[in-house]
N, C-alpha and C positions, 0 to 999 in steps of 0.2 A: 195635364192633371196636376192640381196643386197638392203638394205634400203637406203633412201636418206642420213641418218646419216653416214652409212658405206661408201658411195660414197664420201661424203665431207671429212671424216676422211682420206680416201685413197688419195684424191687429196691434202690435207694439208701435209701429210707425204711425198708424192712425190715432192711437191714444196719445202719443207724443204731440201730434199736430193739434188734437183737440185741446190738450192742456195748454199748449202755447197760445192758441187762439183765444181760449177762455181767459187766460191771465192777461193778455193784451187788452181785451175788451173791458175786463173788470177794472183795470188800472188806468183807463182813459181819464184824462182830466175832465171834470164836469162840463166845462164850457165847450170843449171839443165834442164830447159825447152828445150834448144837446144840439150843437150845430149840425151834426150828421144824422141825428135822429136815432142814436143808439143809446140804450139805457144799460148801464153796468149791471143792474139787477137781472137783466136778461142774458148775461154773458154765457151761461151754461147752455141755454136753448139755442142761441145764435151759433155758438161754436159747434154744438152737436149737429145742427142742420148743415153747417158749412163743411164739416168733415165727413159725416155719415149719410147726409142727404135728409130730405124732409120725410118724416114718417107719414104713411098713408092714412 
């Protein structure tokens, strides 16, 4: 059974992963982003799906 502390810790770790992923995508150079088909404007959505999973 997860304690409240464990849930808060997991949420903090996930949020840190989300922010790091979002920042990396948002700061990709334009030529690299276009080469791999990732658009910096979609950084929040991509990071959210990568960390928390795709919403149903």
